[in-house]
C-alpha positions as CSV (number, residue, x, y, z in Angstrom):
1,X,43.9,-23.9,-6.4
2,X,41.5,-23.6,-9.3
3,X,39.3,-20.4,-9.2
4,X,35.8,-21.1,-7.8
5,X,33.6,-19.8,-10.7
6,X,30.3,-20.7,-8.9
7,X,28.5,-23.9,-9.4
8,X,25.4,-23.8,-11.7
9,X,22.6,-26.3,-10.8
10,X,19.8,-27.6,-12.9
11,X,17.5,-25.4,-10.7
12,X,19.5,-22.3,-11.8
13,X,19.2,-23.3,-15.5
14,X,15.4,-23.8,-15.1
15,X,15.0,-20.4,-13.3
16,X,16.7,-18.6,-16.2
17,X,14.2,-20.2,-18.6
18,X,11.5,-18.0,-17.1
19,X,13.3,-14.8,-17.8
20,X,11.4,-12.8,-20.5
21,X,11.6,-9.3,-22.0
22,X,15.4,-8.9,-21.5
23,X,16.5,-9.8,-25.0
24,X,18.5,-6.7,-25.6
25,X,20.4,-6.8,-22.3
26,X,21.2,-10.5,-22.8
27,X,22.3,-10.0,-26.4
28,X,24.7,-7.2,-25.3
29,X,26.2,-9.5,-22.7
30,X,26.6,-12.3,-25.2
31,X,28.4,-9.9,-27.5
32,X,30.9,-9.1,-24.7
33,X,31.5,-12.8,-24.0
34,X,32.0,-13.6,-27.7
35,X,34.6,-10.8,-28.2
36,X,32.2,-9.0,-30.5
37,X,32.7,-5.7,-28.6
38,X,35.9,-4.1,-27.4
39,X,36.9,-3.5,-23.8
40,X,34.9,-3.8,-20.6
41,X,33.8,-0.8,-18.7
42,X,31.0,-0.4,-16.2
43,X,27.4,-1.3,-17.0
44,X,25.0,0.4,-14.7
45,X,21.8,-1.6,-14.4
46,X,19.2,0.4,-12.5
47,X,15.5,0.2,-11.8
48,X,12.9,0.1,-9.0
49,X,12.7,-2.7,-6.5
50,X,11.5,-6.1,-7.8
51,X,11.9,-5.1,-11.5
52,X,14.4,-8.0,-12.1
53,X,17.9,-6.6,-11.8
54,X,19.1,-9.5,-9.6
55,X,17.5,-12.0,-11.9
56,X,19.3,-10.5,-14.9
57,X,22.6,-10.8,-13.0
58,X,21.8,-14.5,-12.5
59,X,21.2,-14.9,-16.2
60,X,24.6,-13.3,-16.9
61,X,26.1,-15.7,-14.4
62,X,24.7,-18.7,-16.3
63,X,25.9,-17.3,-19.7
64,X,29.4,-16.6,-18.3
65,X,29.6,-20.1,-16.8
66,X,28.7,-21.6,-20.2
67,X,31.4,-19.6,-21.9
68,X,34.0,-20.5,-19.2
69,X,34.3,-16.9,-18.0
70,X,35.0,-15.9,-14.4
71,X,31.9,-14.4,-12.9
72,X,32.3,-12.8,-9.5
73,X,29.0,-11.8,-7.9
74,X,28.8,-9.8,-4.7
75,X,25.5,-8.8,-3.0
76,X,25.9,-5.8,-0.6
77,X,23.9,-7.8,2.0
78,X,26.6,-10.5,2.1
79,X,29.5,-8.6,3.6
80,X,30.2,-5.6,5.8
81,X,30.5,-2.4,3.8
82,X,34.2,-1.7,4.0
83,X,36.8,-2.0,1.3
84,X,38.7,-4.6,3.3
85,X,35.6,-6.9,3.7
86,X,34.7,-6.5,0.0
87,X,38.2,-7.7,-0.9
88,X,37.9,-10.7,1.4
89,X,34.6,-11.6,-0.2
90,X,36.1,-11.4,-3.6
91,X,39.2,-13.4,-2.7
92,X,36.9,-16.1,-1.2
93,X,35.2,-16.5,-4.6
94,X,38.5,-16.6,-6.5
95,X,40.9,-18.6,-4.2
96,X,39.2,-19.6,-1.0
97,X,40.1,-18.3,2.5
98,X,41.9,-15.0,2.2
99,X,45.3,-14.5,3.9
100,X,45.7,-12.4,7.0
101,X,47.0,-9.1,5.8
102,X,46.5,-5.3,6.1
103,X,43.9,-3.6,3.7
104,X,46.6,-2.3,1.3
105,X,48.3,-5.6,0.9
106,X,45.1,-7.4,0.4
107,X,44.1,-4.9,-2.3
108,X,47.3,-5.6,-4.2
109,X,46.8,-9.4,-3.8
110,X,43.3,-9.3,-5.1
111,X,44.2,-7.0,-8.0
112,X,47.1,-9.4,-8.9
113,X,44.7,-12.4,-8.8
114,X,42.2,-10.6,-11.1
115,X,45.0,-9.7,-13.5
116,X,46.1,-13.3,-13.6
117,X,42.5,-14.5,-14.3
118,X,42.0,-11.9,-17.0
119,X,45.0,-13.2,-19.0
120,X,43.1,-16.1,-20.5
121,X,39.4,-15.6,-19.9
122,X,36.7,-13.0,-19.6
123,X,36.3,-11.6,-16.0
124,X,33.1,-10.0,-14.8
125,X,32.5,-8.4,-11.4
126,X,28.8,-7.9,-10.5
127,X,27.8,-5.8,-7.5
128,X,24.1,-6.2,-6.6
129,X,21.9,-3.9,-4.4
130,X,24.5,-1.2,-4.9
131,X,22.2,1.4,-3.3
132,X,23.3,-0.1,0.1
133,X,27.0,0.4,-0.7
134,X,26.9,4.2,-0.7
135,X,29.8,4.4,1.9
136,X,31.9,2.3,-0.5
137,X,31.5,4.4,-3.7
138,X,34.5,6.6,-3.2
139,X,36.8,3.7,-2.3
140,X,35.6,1.7,-5.3
141,X,36.0,4.6,-7.7
142,X,39.3,5.9,-6.4
143,X,41.1,2.8,-5.0
144,X,39.8,-0.2,-6.8
145,X,38.0,0.1,-10.1
146,X,40.7,2.3,-11.8
147,X,43.3,-0.5,-11.3
148,X,41.2,-3.3,-12.8
149,X,42.1,-4.8,-16.2
150,X,40.9,-2.6,-19.0
151,X,39.1,-5.5,-20.7
152,X,37.2,-6.5,-17.5
153,X,33.5,-5.8,-17.2
154,X,31.9,-4.4,-14.0
155,X,28.2,-4.7,-13.5
156,X,26.6,-2.3,-11.0
157,X,23.0,-3.0,-10.2
158,X,21.0,-0.6,-8.0
159,X,17.8,1.3,-7.7
160,X,19.3,4.6,-8.9
161,X,21.7,5.4,-11.8
162,X,25.2,6.4,-10.9
163,X,25.5,10.1,-10.5
164,X,27.5,12.8,-8.7
165,X,31.3,12.2,-8.8
166,X,30.7,9.3,-11.3
167,X,29.6,11.8,-13.9
168,X,31.9,14.7,-13.0
169,X,34.9,13.0,-14.6
170,X,34.8,12.6,-18.5
171,X,36.9,9.4,-18.1
172,X,34.3,7.8,-15.8
173,X,31.5,9.1,-18.1
174,X,32.9,7.4,-21.1
175,X,33.3,4.1,-19.3
176,X,29.8,3.9,-17.8
177,X,27.0,2.4,-19.9
178,X,23.5,3.2,-18.4
179,X,21.1,0.3,-18.7
180,X,17.7,1.0,-17.2
181,X,15.8,-2.2,-16.4
182,X,12.1,-1.5,-17.3
183,X,8.8,-3.2,-16.6
184,X,7.7,-5.9,-18.9
185,X,5.5,-4.9,-21.8
186,X,2.3,-6.8,-22.7
187,X,4.0,-9.2,-25.1
188,X,6.8,-10.2,-22.6
189,X,4.3,-10.5,-19.7
190,X,2.1,-12.8,-21.8
191,X,5.2,-14.9,-22.7
192,X,6.0,-15.3,-19.0
193,X,2.4,-16.3,-18.1
194,X,2.4,-18.9,-20.9
195,X,5.7,-20.3,-19.5
196,X,4.0,-20.5,-16.1
197,X,1.0,-22.5,-17.6
198,X,-1.5,-19.6,-17.8
199,X,-3.1,-19.7,-21.2
200,X,-6.6,-18.3,-20.9
201,X,-6.6,-14.9,-22.7
202,X,-9.0,-13.1,-20.2
203,X,-7.0,-14.3,-17.2
204,X,-3.7,-13.2,-18.8
205,X,-5.1,-9.7,-19.6
206,X,-6.3,-9.4,-16.0
207,X,-3.0,-10.5,-14.5
208,X,-1.1,-8.2,-16.8
209,X,-3.1,-5.2,-15.8
210,X,-3.2,-6.1,-12.1
211,X,0.6,-6.3,-12.0
212,X,1.2,-3.3,-14.4
213,X,4.0,-5.4,-15.9
214,X,6.1,-5.2,-12.8
215,X,8.0,-8.5,-12.8
216,X,7.7,-9.3,-9.0
217,X,4.1,-8.3,-8.9
218,X,3.4,-10.5,-11.9
219,X,5.2,-13.4,-10.3
220,X,3.3,-13.0,-7.1
221,X,0.0,-12.8,-9.0
222,X,0.9,-16.1,-10.9
223,X,1.6,-17.7,-7.5
224,X,-2.1,-17.4,-6.7
225,X,-2.9,-20.1,-9.3
226,X,-1.4,-22.6,-6.9
227,X,-2.7,-21.0,-3.7
228,X,-4.9,-23.4,-1.6
229,X,-7.3,-20.6,-0.8
230,X,-10.0,-20.3,-3.5
231,X,-10.5,-16.6,-2.8
232,X,-6.9,-15.9,-3.5
233,X,-7.1,-17.8,-6.8
234,X,-10.2,-15.8,-7.9
235,X,-9.3,-12.4,-6.8
236,X,-5.5,-12.4,-7.1
237,X,-3.0,-12.4,-4.4
238,X,-3.0,-9.3,-2.1
239,X,0.7,-8.6,-2.8
240,X,0.6,-5.2,-1.2
241,X,2.6,-6.3,1.8
242,X,5.4,-7.9,-0.3
243,X,5.8,-5.0,-2.7
244,X,5.4,-2.2,-0.2
245,X,7.8,-3.9,2.2
246,X,10.4,-4.2,-0.5
247,X,10.3,-0.6,-1.5
248,X,9.7,0.9,2.0
249,X,13.2,-0.3,3.0
250,X,14.2,3.0,1.5
251,X,12.1,5.0,3.9
252,X,14.1,5.3,7.1
253,X,11.8,7.1,9.5
254,X,8.1,7.5,10.3
255,X,7.8,11.1,9.2
256,X,8.9,10.3,5.7
257,X,6.8,7.2,5.7
258,X,3.7,9.3,6.5
259,X,4.5,11.6,3.6
260,X,5.0,8.6,1.3
261,X,1.5,7.4,2.3
262,X,0.0,10.8,1.6
263,X,1.8,11.0,-1.8
264,X,0.5,7.6,-2.8
265,X,-3.1,9.0,-2.7
266,X,-2.2,11.7,-5.2
267,X,-1.5,10.7,-8.8
268,X,0.8,13.7,-9.1
269,X,2.0,16.0,-6.4
270,X,4.2,18.8,-5.3
271,X,5.2,20.3,-2.0
272,X,2.2,22.6,-1.7
273,X,-0.3,19.9,-2.6
274,X,1.1,17.5,0.1
275,X,1.0,20.3,2.6
276,X,-2.7,21.0,1.8
277,X,-3.5,17.3,2.0
278,X,-1.9,16.8,5.4
279,X,-3.0,20.3,6.6
280,X,0.6,21.1,7.8
281,X,3.7,22.7,6.3
282,X,5.9,20.1,4.7
283,X,9.4,21.5,4.9
284,X,11.8,21.5,1.9
285,X,14.2,19.0,3.5
286,X,11.5,16.4,4.0
287,X,10.1,16.9,0.6
288,X,13.6,16.5,-1.0
289,X,14.0,13.2,1.0
290,X,10.7,12.1,-0.6
291,X,11.8,13.0,-4.2
292,X,15.1,11.2,-3.7
293,X,13.4,7.8,-3.3
294,X,13.8,5.5,-6.3
295,X,10.1,5.0,-6.7
296,X,9.4,8.7,-6.9
297,X,9.8,10.2,-10.4
298,X,9.5,13.6,-12.0
299,X,6.2,14.3,-13.8
300,X,4.8,16.9,-16.1
301,X,3.2,18.8,-13.1
302,X,5.7,18.0,-10.3
303,X,6.3,14.5,-9.1
304,X,4.6,11.1,-9.1
305,X,5.1,7.8,-7.4
306,X,5.8,4.6,-9.3
307,X,2.4,3.1,-10.3
308,X,3.0,-0.2,-8.6
309,X,4.4,1.3,-5.4
310,X,1.5,3.8,-5.3
311,X,-1.1,1.1,-5.7
312,X,0.7,-1.1,-3.1
313,X,0.9,1.7,-0.6
314,X,-2.7,2.8,-1.2
315,X,-3.8,-0.8,-0.8
316,X,-2.1,-1.1,2.6
317,X,-3.4,2.3,3.7
318,X,-7.0,1.3,2.6
319,X,-6.8,-2.0,4.4
320,X,-5.1,-0.9,7.6
321,X,-6.3,2.6,8.1
322,X,-9.6,3.0,6.1
323,X,-10.6,6.2,7.9
324,X,-7.4,7.9,7.2
325,X,-7.5,6.7,3.6
326,X,-11.0,8.0,3.1
327,X,-10.1,11.3,4.7
328,X,-7.1,11.8,2.3
329,X,-9.2,10.8,-0.7
330,X,-11.8,13.5,0.3
331,X,-9.1,16.1,0.8
332,X,-7.7,15.4,-2.7
333,X,-11.2,15.7,-4.2
334,X,-11.8,19.0,-2.3
335,X,-8.5,20.3,-3.5
336,X,-9.3,19.8,-7.2
337,X,-12.9,20.9,-6.8
338,X,-11.8,24.2,-5.3
339,X,-9.1,24.6,-7.9
340,X,-11.7,24.1,-10.7
341,X,-14.0,26.7,-9.2
342,X,-11.2,29.1,-8.8
343,X,-9.6,28.8,-12.2
344,X,-12.4,28.0,-14.6
345,X,-13.3,31.6,-15.4
346,X,-9.9,32.4,-16.7
347,X,-8.1,29.2,-17.6
348,X,-8.5,25.7,-19.0
349,X,-9.3,23.2,-16.2
350,X,-9.4,20.0,-18.1
351,X,-6.4,18.5,-16.3
352,X,-7.9,19.3,-12.9
353,X,-11.2,17.7,-14.0
354,X,-9.4,14.5,-15.0
355,X,-7.7,14.4,-11.6
356,X,-10.9,15.1,-9.8
357,X,-12.7,12.2,-11.4
358,X,-10.0,9.8,-10.1
359,X,-11.3,10.5,-6.6
360,X,-15.1,10.6,-7.3
361,X,-15.7,8.2,-10.1
362,X,-17.8,5.1,-9.5
363,X,-16.6,1.5,-9.8
364,X,-17.6,1.2,-13.5
365,X,-15.3,4.1,-14.5
366,X,-12.5,2.9,-12.3
367,X,-12.7,-0.5,-13.9
368,X,-12.4,1.0,-17.4
369,X,-9.4,3.2,-16.6
370,X,-7.7,0.5,-14.5
371,X,-7.8,-2.0,-17.4
372,X,-6.6,0.5,-20.0
373,X,-3.2,-0.1,-21.5
374,X,-0.4,2.3,-21.1
375,X,0.5,2.8,-24.7
376,X,0.3,6.3,-26.0
377,X,-2.7,7.6,-27.9
378,X,-3.6,11.1,-28.9
379,X,-6.7,13.0,-30.1
380,X,-6.1,14.7,-33.4
381,X,-8.5,17.5,-34.8
382,X,-9.6,16.7,-38.3
383,X,-8.0,18.7,-41.2
384,X,-8.6,18.9,-44.9
385,X,-5.9,16.2,-45.4
386,X,-7.4,13.7,-42.8
387,X,-11.1,13.8,-43.7
388,X,-10.5,10.7,-45.9
389,X,-9.0,8.9,-42.8
390,X,-12.0,9.7,-40.8
391,X,-14.5,8.6,-43.5
392,X,-12.5,5.4,-44.0
393,X,-12.7,4.7,-40.2
394,X,-16.5,5.0,-40.3
395,X,-16.9,2.8,-43.4
396,X,-14.7,0.1,-41.8
397,X,-16.6,0.3,-38.5
398,X,-20.0,-0.1,-40.3
399,X,-18.6,-3.0,-42.4
400,X,-17.2,-5.0,-39.5
401,X,-19.7,-4.2,-36.8
402,X,-20.7,-7.0,-34.5
403,X,-22.3,-7.5,-31.1
404,X,-20.1,-6.7,-28.2
405,X,-20.0,-7.6,-24.5
406,X,-17.7,-5.5,-22.2
407,X,-17.0,-6.9,-18.8
408,X,-14.5,-5.3,-16.4
409,X,-13.8,-5.4,-12.7
410,X,-13.1,-2.5,-10.4
411,X,-9.7,-3.1,-8.6
412,X,-10.9,-1.4,-5.4
413,X,-14.4,-2.8,-4.8
414,X,-14.2,-6.0,-6.9
415,X,-17.6,-5.0,-8.4
416,X,-18.1,-5.9,-12.1
417,X,-19.3,-3.7,-14.9
418,X,-20.9,-5.3,-18.0
419,X,-22.3,-3.6,-21.1
420,X,-23.8,-5.6,-23.9
421,X,-24.6,-4.0,-27.3
422,X,-26.0,-5.6,-30.4
423,X,-24.2,-5.0,-33.7
424,X,-26.7,-2.3,-34.6
425,X,-26.5,-0.6,-31.2
426,X,-22.7,-0.5,-31.3
427,X,-22.8,1.8,-34.3
428,X,-25.9,3.9,-33.6
429,X,-23.8,7.1,-33.1
430,X,-22.0,6.9,-36.5
431,X,-24.4,5.0,-38.7
432,X,-25.4,7.9,-40.9
433,X,-23.1,10.7,-39.8
434,X,-21.8,13.2,-42.4
435,X,-18.3,14.0,-41.2
436,X,-17.6,16.5,-43.9
437,X,-20.7,18.5,-43.1
438,X,-19.8,18.7,-39.4
439,X,-16.2,19.6,-40.3
440,X,-17.5,22.4,-42.6
441,X,-19.9,23.6,-39.9
442,X,-17.0,24.1,-37.4
443,X,-13.6,22.7,-38.0
444,X,-13.2,21.9,-34.3
445,X,-16.1,19.4,-34.4
446,X,-14.3,16.2,-35.4
447,X,-11.4,14.5,-33.7
448,X,-9.6,11.2,-34.4
449,X,-7.9,9.1,-31.7
450,X,-4.7,7.7,-33.1
451,X,-2.2,5.2,-31.8
452,X,1.5,5.9,-31.7
453,X,1.8,4.3,-35.2
454,X,-0.8,6.8,-36.5
455,X,-3.7,4.3,-36.8
456,X,-7.2,5.8,-36.3
457,X,-8.8,3.8,-33.5
458,X,-11.7,6.0,-32.4
459,X,-13.7,9.1,-33.5
460,X,-15.4,11.9,-31.6
461,X,-17.8,14.5,-33.0
462,X,-18.2,17.3,-30.5
463,X,-19.9,20.2,-32.1
464,X,-19.4,23.7,-30.5
465,X,-22.7,25.4,-29.9
466,X,-22.8,29.0,-31.1
467,X,-24.5,31.3,-33.6
468,X,-22.8,29.6,-36.6
469,X,-23.8,26.0,-35.7
470,X,-27.2,26.3,-33.9
471,X,-29.2,27.0,-37.2
472,X,-27.7,24.0,-38.9
473,X,-28.0,21.7,-35.9
474,X,-31.7,22.4,-35.8
475,X,-32.0,20.1,-38.9
476,X,-29.8,17.3,-37.3
477,X,-32.0,14.3,-36.7
478,X,-30.4,13.7,-33.3
479,X,-29.8,17.2,-31.9
480,X,-32.8,18.9,-33.6
481,X,-35.4,17.5,-31.2
482,X,-33.3,18.7,-28.2
483,X,-33.3,22.3,-29.6
484,X,-37.0,22.1,-30.4
485,X,-37.7,21.2,-26.7
486,X,-35.9,24.4,-25.5
487,X,-37.8,27.6,-24.7
488,X,-37.0,30.4,-27.2
489,X,-34.9,32.3,-24.6
490,X,-32.8,29.2,-23.8
491,X,-32.2,28.5,-27.5
492,X,-31.2,32.1,-28.0
493,X,-28.7,31.9,-25.2
494,X,-26.9,29.2,-27.2
495,X,-26.2,31.5,-30.1
496,X,-23.0,33.0,-28.8
497,X,-20.1,34.3,-30.9
498,X,-18.1,31.3,-32.5
499,X,-15.0,32.1,-30.4
500,X,-17.0,31.7,-27.2
501,X,-19.2,28.6,-27.5
502,X,-22.1,28.2,-25.2
503,X,-21.4,24.5,-24.9
504,X,-20.9,21.3,-27.0
505,X,-23.0,18.6,-28.4
506,X,-21.4,15.1,-28.4
507,X,-22.9,13.8,-31.7
508,X,-20.7,10.8,-31.8
509,X,-18.2,9.0,-29.6
510,X,-17.3,5.7,-31.3
511,X,-14.5,3.2,-30.7
512,X,-12.9,0.9,-33.3
513,X,-13.1,-1.9,-30.7
514,X,-16.0,-1.1,-28.3
515,X,-14.7,-3.6,-25.8
516,X,-11.2,-2.1,-25.6
517,X,-11.0,-0.3,-22.2
518,X,-8.0,1.8,-23.5
519,X,-10.1,3.5,-26.1
520,X,-13.0,4.0,-23.7
521,X,-10.7,5.5,-21.1
522,X,-9.3,7.9,-23.7
523,X,-12.9,8.9,-24.7
524,X,-13.6,9.6,-21.0
525,X,-10.6,11.8,-20.7
526,X,-11.7,13.8,-23.8
527,X,-15.2,14.2,-22.4
528,X,-13.8,15.2,-19.0
529,X,-12.0,18.1,-20.7
530,X,-15.4,19.7,-21.7
531,X,-17.3,19.2,-18.4
532,X,-16.3,22.2,-16.4
533,X,-15.9,24.8,-19.1
534,X,-18.9,26.9,-17.8
535,X,-21.1,25.8,-20.7
536,X,-23.5,22.9,-21.5
537,X,-22.4,19.5,-22.6
538,X,-25.1,17.3,-24.2
539,X,-25.1,13.7,-25.4
540,X,-27.7,11.2,-26.5
541,X,-26.0,7.8,-26.2
542,X,-27.4,4.3,-27.1
543,X,-30.7,3.7,-25.2
544,X,-29.1,0.9,-23.1
545,X,-29.5,1.0,-19.3
546,X,-25.9,0.2,-18.5
547,X,-24.7,3.0,-20.8
548,X,-27.2,5.4,-19.2
549,X,-25.8,4.5,-15.7
550,X,-22.3,5.4,-16.9
551,X,-23.3,8.9,-17.9
552,X,-25.3,9.4,-14.8
553,X,-22.2,8.4,-12.8
554,X,-20.2,11.0,-14.7
555,X,-22.5,13.7,-13.3
556,X,-24.8,14.1,-16.3
557,X,-28.6,14.6,-15.7
558,X,-31.3,13.3,-18.0
559,X,-33.2,16.1,-19.8
560,X,-36.9,15.9,-18.9
561,X,-39.4,15.7,-21.8
562,X,-36.9,15.5,-24.6
563,X,-36.1,12.4,-26.8
564,X,-35.7,11.3,-30.3
565,X,-36.2,8.0,-32.2
566,X,-33.6,8.4,-34.9
567,X,-31.3,5.5,-34.0
568,X,-33.7,2.6,-34.8
569,X,-36.8,4.5,-35.8
570,X,-38.9,3.4,-32.8
571,X,-37.1,3.5,-29.5
572,X,-37.3,6.9,-27.6
573,X,-33.7,7.9,-26.8
574,X,-33.1,10.5,-24.1
575,X,-30.6,13.3,-23.8
576,X,-28.1,13.8,-20.9
577,X,-26.7,17.2,-20.0
578,X,-24.2,18.9,-17.8
579,X,-24.8,22.6,-17.4
580,X,-22.0,24.5,-15.7
581,X,-23.0,28.0,-16.6
582,X,-23.1,30.5,-13.8
583,X,-23.8,28.7,-10.5
584,X,-24.2,25.4,-12.5
585,X,-20.5,24.6,-12.1
586,X,-20.7,24.8,-8.3
587,X,-23.9,22.7,-8.3
588,X,-22.4,20.1,-10.6
589,X,-19.3,19.7,-8.4
590,X,-21.4,19.4,-5.3
591,X,-23.6,16.8,-6.9
592,X,-20.6,14.9,-8.2
593,X,-18.9,14.7,-4.8
594,X,-22.1,13.9,-3.1
595,X,-22.5,10.8,-5.4
596,X,-19.3,9.6,-3.8
597,X,-20.5,10.3,-0.3
598,X,-18.4,13.4,0.1
599,X,-20.1,16.4,1.8
600,X,-18.3,19.3,0.2
601,X,-19.1,23.0,1.0
602,X,-17.3,25.2,-1.5
603,X,-16.0,28.5,-0.1
604,X,-17.7,31.7,-1.2
605,X,-14.3,32.9,-2.6
606,X,-14.0,29.8,-4.8
607,X,-17.6,30.1,-6.0
608,X,-17.1,33.6,-7.3
609,X,-13.3,33.8,-8.0
610,X,-13.4,36.8,-10.3
611,X,-14.8,39.3,-7.9
612,X,-13.2,37.8,-4.8
613,X,-9.8,37.7,-6.6
614,X,-10.0,41.3,-7.8
615,X,-10.8,42.6,-4.3
616,X,-8.1,40.4,-2.8
617,X,-5.4,41.8,-5.1
618,X,-6.6,45.3,-4.4
619,X,-6.6,44.8,-0.6
620,X,-3.1,43.1,-0.8
621,X,-1.8,45.9,-3.1
622,X,-0.1,43.3,-5.4
623,X,1.7,44.4,-8.5
624,X,0.7,42.9,-11.8
625,X,3.8,40.6,-11.8
626,X,3.0,39.6,-8.2
627,X,-0.5,38.7,-9.2
628,X,0.9,36.4,-12.0
629,X,3.2,34.7,-9.5
630,X,0.4,34.2,-7.0
631,X,-1.8,32.7,-9.6
632,X,0.9,30.2,-10.6
633,X,1.6,29.3,-7.0
634,X,-2.0,28.3,-6.4
635,X,-2.0,26.2,-9.5
636,X,0.8,24.1,-7.9
637,X,3.9,25.3,-9.8
638,X,7.3,25.4,-8.1
639,X,9.6,28.4,-8.2
640,X,11.7,27.0,-11.1
641,X,8.5,26.3,-13.1
642,X,7.2,29.8,-12.4
643,X,10.5,31.3,-13.5
644,X,10.3,29.3,-16.8
645,X,6.7,30.3,-17.4
646,X,7.3,34.0,-16.8
647,X,10.8,34.0,-18.4
648,X,12.5,35.5,-15.4
649,X,15.2,34.2,-13.0
650,X,14.4,32.0,-10.0
651,X,15.8,34.7,-7.8
652,X,13.3,37.1,-9.2
653,X,10.5,34.7,-8.4
654,X,11.7,34.3,-4.8
655,X,11.7,38.1,-4.4
656,X,8.2,38.3,-5.7
657,X,7.2,35.5,-3.3
658,X,8.7,37.4,-0.4
659,X,6.7,40.4,-1.3
660,X,3.4,38.5,-1.8
661,X,3.7,36.7,1.6
662,X,4.4,40.0,3.4
663,X,1.4,41.7,1.7
664,X,-0.9,38.8,2.3
665,X,0.1,38.5,5.9
666,X,1.1,34.8,5.7
667,X,4.3,33.0,6.5
668,X,4.6,30.4,3.8
669,X,3.2,29.1,0.5
670,X,0.8,26.7,2.1
671,X,-0.9,29.5,4.1
672,X,-1.0,31.6,0.9
673,X,-2.7,28.9,-1.1
674,X,-5.3,28.4,1.7
675,X,-6.1,32.1,1.7
676,X,-6.4,32.3,-2.1
677,X,-8.7,29.2,-2.4
678,X,-10.7,30.2,0.6
679,X,-9.4,27.8,3.2
680,X,-8.2,30.4,5.7
């Protein structure tokens, strides 16, 4: 009987024409079919659910059919997970109904058939949804794969890369090619949308950001174009159910699902943070089960959930259990607010501030950040060699300035933010700025936002306020009137030593494209970093009501009785300030949370961490090293991270932890953290 290679229909061909963004993977497979690469081996395709692994296997199937190759495709869901049943399924594709025989005999029969097929054609075996074949891995590795023809190609598609015994042997390692299947980039996503008939630029951008480049999410979003419900077409399909259901198949029991829901509210998390959030001790075994899920990935500060999965799970939680969702959001905000109060006197808290704003920002800020692209940008301090770059940026902005209209939609509330600026208004903050003078005043003053390619796309002039800059700033046409409005004692308080600025003045915050939400989001992150540094932060932005509301939503307050008319010579332009000196930080955080409807009462220990901390260390009789370990614990670091920071062994950290817990009179890390930040 002629081998059954699998029929290809016109429908299959048409489906493959919608595959985008997989050029490298397809080119590699074509090279194999064309004998332009030696041998076969194992290609391990892995990636999160819905990312397109099965689709890629179908493209390979079509290409193999066109070249006359034998393509055997097995989905784990199509047979019982025993070696004998897998062999039956394979024989069915090659020859038809398998003979009645014992497992060993059938194994030899199937291997003989594959050897015969491989004499005059390429043979490919594809195994899909491999994560569900865990019980078969040892059999495949030890009884089956090693006897396949050397020139045969095996495709293994699953959520996780092959690991464990697959990597222990150097022979398996050299035969395995890892092929991560990633999200679609912007170009590929737009290509797919155009193939689906979506051509309007604004709609394409919205759909790209809404789906985050996740292929299944993008496909479901496109499906709304043909939905009969007008609301679905306008707002985009609520695909939370589909995406979450796909990935939650990995979550076998309700305890783990509850932890997944809590983790989805945190942008980054560790075991201690989850315990704080749920107000219970999360044991190590349960936490390890969480981090083993394919949609949970290591991050710089612990772990994070895949963006699409996090948004889908959050969406379901927000819709089905709004009270629980709101409670978890509040707990997250309280966690970071307490951490900021506790750490700010002795350490940089810019990361905590950025995280806090995720939970308290209003719809306009969320809209900006949600629509931001995920390409990498970085703020670079000006140097002698880059002054010319900065000046060229300003000249180009002034030469090409034009009126702008920025319109974005908050993904949670559906509310819209719109900011309209005339050509002149869009360059108010850089129209006559002397970058060299500010750089000479204090070399920390000027920063450029650069793309990965090194292109300058935005500029920020944030002048430190101290004894070396205040006299010169008194002559600045924008900041001078603010200083003149201060009482002599308040002005004198700003003349601190240069190494301890009393605050910062944002003289300029300008974007090469004022409508690009990515640049604006990066500017917000930069501004966030200065907000809780126990100084003042002053800005005088364009006198436009929508711009004013953005800064008020960030927690700034308008300075009474102070203004200037420098931008256009006639319009009084106000100043906005955040003052976090002394008790100002506590008041700022309370006000910020209150704007989001959160009634937060900071603990006395967190409000005055220095004195409370010193007395606590004294009462607990901690050694200097134990104090260091305790500080890092409350910052959320794991034992391995603490060991790396302090350059000691993990065993040493565990010994210190044991001593700290005993002296503090608590049983675990969660209770320790609560005591330190004033929760118990």
